[in-house]
VEXKOL-579611 format. One record per residue (C-alpha): residue in three letters; x, y, z. Coordinates in steps of 0.02 Angstrom, whole numbers, padded with zeros to 5 digits, always signed. Example, Ala and Ser with C-alpha at 12.3 -4.5 7.8 and 13.67 -1.06 7.14 Angstrom:
BEGIN
ALA+00615-00225+00390;SER+00684-00053+00357;
// end
This chain:
BEGIN
MET-01892-00720-03086;ALA-01849-00829-02935;THR-01862-00750-02766;PRO-01692-00750-02673;THR-01687-00853-02515;ALA-01651-00778-02343;ALA-01475-00853-02343;GLN-01439-00768-02510;THR-01493-00597-02446;LEU-01371-00603-02297;SER-01193-00548-02325;ALA-01046-00643-02255;GLY-01037-00533-02099;GLU-01223-00545-02064;VAL-01240-00731-02036;ILE-01355-00759-01888;SER-01277-00866-01753;SER-01371-01020-01702;PRO-01447-01024-01526;ALA-01334-01167-01469;PRO-01168-01071-01463;ILE-01254-00923-01378;ARG-01326-01039-01246;GLN-01155-01118-01217;ARG-01073-00948-01196;ARG-01205-00898-01069;ILE-01180-01060-00972;ARG-00991-01035-00969;SER-01014-00855-00915;ALA-01132-00908-00775;PHE-01007-01037-00709;LYS-00867-00911-00722;HIS-00962-00780-00621;ALA-01016-00911-00494;GLY-00835-00960-00469;LEU-00784-00779-00448;LEU-00922-00753-00319;VAL-00861-00902-00220;PHE-00684-00834-00226;VAL-00744-00662-00169;ALA-00839-00742-00026;PHE-00682-00830+00035;MET-00584-00667+00021;ILE-00704-00555+00116;TYR-00759-00681+00247;PRO-00617-00638+00369;LEU-00658-00453+00352;VAL-00843-00483+00379;TRP-00805-00594+00530;MET-00695-00457+00604;VAL-00829-00325+00581;VAL-00962-00436+00660;SER-00847-00486+00803;ALA-00814-00304+00843;PHE-00997-00287+00893;LYS-01010-00453+00986;PRO-00992-00475+01174;ALA-00814-00527+01214;ASP-00866-00698+01282;GLN-00956-00744+01120;ILE-00821-00703+00992;LEU-00726-00867+01006;THR-00869-00976+01067;GLU-00991-00921+00929;PRO-00885-00894+00773;GLY-01032-00868+00656;VAL-01059-00709+00556;ILE-01236-00683+00620;PRO-01226-00609+00796;THR-01356-00647+00927;ASP-01313-00496+01034;LEU-01244-00327+00983;THR-01143-00214+01095;PHE-01029-00062+01084;ASP-00932-00106+01240;ASN-00782-00165+01138;PHE-00762+00009+01065;LYS-00783+00095+01233;ASP-00662-00020+01323;GLY-00537-00027+01180;TRP-00526+00162+01163;HIS-00449+00174+01337;ALA-00376-00001+01352;LEU-00195+00057+01366;ASN-00227+00195+01494;ARG-00235+00329+01361;PRO-00354+00370+01218;PHE-00328+00268+01061;SER-00320+00432+00965;VAL-00142+00450+01030;PHE-00090+00299+00928;PHE-00181+00365+00775;VAL-00082+00527+00789;ASN+00081+00430+00811;SER+00048+00326+00657;LEU-00001+00481+00559;LEU+00162+00569+00606;VAL+00267+00419+00555;THR+00168+00396+00394;ILE+00181+00578+00340;GLY+00366+00582+00381;SER+00395+00422+00281;ILE+00301+00493+00132;VAL+00402+00653+00134;GLY+00565+00556+00153;ASN+00528+00437+00010;LEU+00471+00574-00108;PHE+00626+00678-00071;SER+00762+00547-00071;CYS+00696+00423-00199;SER+00659+00557-00329;LEU+00834+00631-00315;THR+00915+00460-00321;ALA+00811+00406-00469;TYR+00852+00566-00564;ALA+01039+00539-00535;LEU+01032+00358-00591;ALA+00923+00393-00742;ARG+00995+00556-00808;LEU+01166+00601-00738;GLN+01326+00525-00805;PHE+01455+00473-00674;LYS+01572+00329-00642;MET+01498+00163-00586;ARG+01321+00226-00614;LYS+01264+00056-00677;VAL+01349-00029-00531;TYR+01257+00082-00407;PHE+01092+00047-00494;ALA+01127-00140-00490;ILE+01164-00129-00303;THR+01001-00035-00279;LEU+00904-00172-00369;ALA+00997-00307-00271;SER+00942-00226-00108;VAL+00762-00258-00158;MET+00797-00444-00150;LEU+00886-00432+00018;PRO+00770-00481+00162;PHE+00745-00340+00285;HIS+00773-00458+00431;VAL+00957-00472+00383;LEU+00980-00287+00425;VAL+00876-00281+00583;ILE+01013-00321+00710;PRO+01149-00204+00643;GLN+01023-00063+00620;TYR+00957-00085+00796;ILE+01133-00084+00869;PHE+01174+00074+00770;PHE+01019+00170+00825;SER+01034+00105+01003;GLN+01211+00172+01018;LEU+01147+00340+00958;GLY+01012+00337+01093;LEU+00870+00344+00966;VAL+00770+00193+01028;ASN+00592+00238+01080;THR+00593+00383+00957;TYR+00530+00393+00779;TRP+00700+00432+00705;PRO+00744+00249+00670;LEU+00583+00239+00569;LEU+00609+00402+00474;ILE+00797+00421+00444;PRO+00806+00272+00322;LYS+00665+00350+00221;PHE+00771+00506+00191;LEU+00916+00398+00131;ALA+00821+00314-00014;THR+00823+00142+00067;ASP+00659+00093-00017;ALA+00739+00034-00178;PHE+00571-00017-00251;PHE+00521+00166-00268;VAL+00691+00213-00337;PHE+00671+00081-00473;LEU+00493+00140-00508;MET+00547+00321-00531;VAL+00701+00275-00634;GLN+00590+00181-00756;PHE+00472+00329-00767;ILE+00609+00459-00793;ARG+00682+00355-00934;THR+00518+00378-01029;LEU+00537+00569-01026;PRO+00618+00647-01180;ARG+00799+00698-01151;GLU+00769+00849-01264;LEU+00685+00932-01115;ASP+00845+00917-01013;ARG+00950+00983-01156;ALA+00835+01132-01178;ALA+00853+01172-00993;TRP+01043+01157-01005;ILE+01045+01276-01153;ASP+00951+01402-01046;GLY+01086+01387-00914;ALA+01003+01269-00791;GLY+01111+01147-00695;PRO+01065+00972-00638;PHE+00966+01029-00485;LEU+00869+01165-00579;THR+00833+01043-00720;PHE+00769+00916-00594;TRP+00664+01043-00498;TYR+00584+01137-00643;VAL+00580+01008-00782;VAL+00587+00828-00722;LEU+00499+00838-00554;PRO+00336+00916-00619;LEU+00326+00777-00750;MET+00351+00642-00618;ARG+00181+00670-00539;PRO+00110+00496-00579;ALA+00263+00411-00504;LEU+00259+00526-00352;VAL+00075+00490-00323;THR+00103+00303-00336;THR+00247+00315-00212;THR+00137+00415-00092;ILE-00003+00288-00097;PHE+00106+00135-00071;THR+00208+00220+00065;PHE+00050+00269+00158;ILE-00023+00095+00154;TRP+00139+00004+00196;THR+00190+00123+00335;TRP+00018+00130+00416;ASN+00010-00060+00421;ASP+00192-00088+00469;PHE+00206-00188+00630;PHE+00379-00266+00633;VAL+00491-00111+00628;PRO+00393-00008+00757;LEU+00385-00161+00870;ILE+00576-00167+00874;TYR+00611+00016+00911;LEU+00457+00071+01010;THR+00436-00002+01184;ARG+00350+00140+01276;THR+00162+00147+01265;GLN+00153+00334+01229;VAL+00250+00314+01066;PHE+00160+00159+01001;THR+00091+00160+00825;VAL-00078+00083+00789;PRO-00017-00095+00745;VAL+00093-00104+00900;ALA-00048-00039+01010;LEU-00166-00170+00939;ASN-00040-00306+00979;SER-00029-00245+01160;MET-00216-00263+01188;VAL-00221-00453+01187;ASP-00156-00557+01331;SER-00068-00705+01253;GLU-00109-00819+01400;THR-00291-00780+01437;GLN-00339-00719+01261;SER-00433-00575+01343;GLY-00452-00416+01244;VAL-00499-00499+01080;GLY-00658-00397+01067;MET-00564-00234+01095;LEU-00435-00290+00966;PHE-00567-00315+00832;ALA-00654-00152+00875;MET-00496-00048+00864;SER-00438-00144+00710;LEU-00601-00094+00625;LEU-00567+00088+00667;SER-00388+00075+00605;LEU-00452+00021+00434;ILE-00551+00180+00410;PRO-00403+00295+00364;ILE-00339+00169+00237;LEU-00510+00146+00158;ILE-00537+00334+00146;PHE-00363+00364+00076;PHE-00381+00224-00051;ALA-00553+00282-00105;VAL-00488+00458-00135;ALA-00325+00406-00220;GLN-00385+00254-00316;LYS-00391+00339-00486;TYR-00217+00411-00459;LEU-00152+00239-00411;ILE-00217+00158-00570;ARG-00151+00301-00675;GLY+00018+00295-00590;ILE+00037+00107-00613;ALA-00009+00124-00797;THR+00121+00259-00830;THR+00268+00203-00722;GLY+00386+00057-00720;LEU+00251-00057-00648;LYS+00163-00075-00815;
// end
């Protein structure tokens, strides 16, 4: 009896690949990872340069732009902490107050608005939702002058009310859209069961819909925190007194536009201002990914 060859003993799914295709895949993978590493280097270089510059003497930051410092100093942190005649912690507290207020306002107003647009039946509901989506495409700068005139006539300039009142009026249409898309994925049978038990629209929202909206609420919280903490334009318009500055406005006030002095303090305080965002993102990262995967952003 003839002995079967090796090729005959292998089934169709057990054919051994030749070394050439494997080598080609490895070469392509190596080039792909090398390209990604170059891209990452370009992306993180400004951050690395800022961190290094925060520890450089002020006179070497612009004259020696390399990422390897020759001298290290903590003077930028010491001088920057009291650069505006008050501790920089004051501006951290101001930003924290504005951020927390914005989060509360967005969660309250956007969730109620989204529930009304997604579940309740009333005249011109689709028109209102279309107007809400259209406001996303409207540049904020178009509304700056009329809003400033309005709040100025109310005497609210140099307070945090111009920053917080719009948040309680569901002006962030992006979050309204996100929550509407999420609520539409919830079974309407839950609402009908609540109505049979005698619950009205508000009780149905509070006890049935709102607890199920947790992924959308967490996503809204994360984005609101990051956007509000980093917001520079709006606080710059309404806040002109140093004691009410938020962190971005305070950082802008450190640098003299003519002499370029204060660059070292700017980098040092900018590095400190990144710490809350990094901590918050590290803690909430899994909730952010889960929220994006289960809301209207998917």
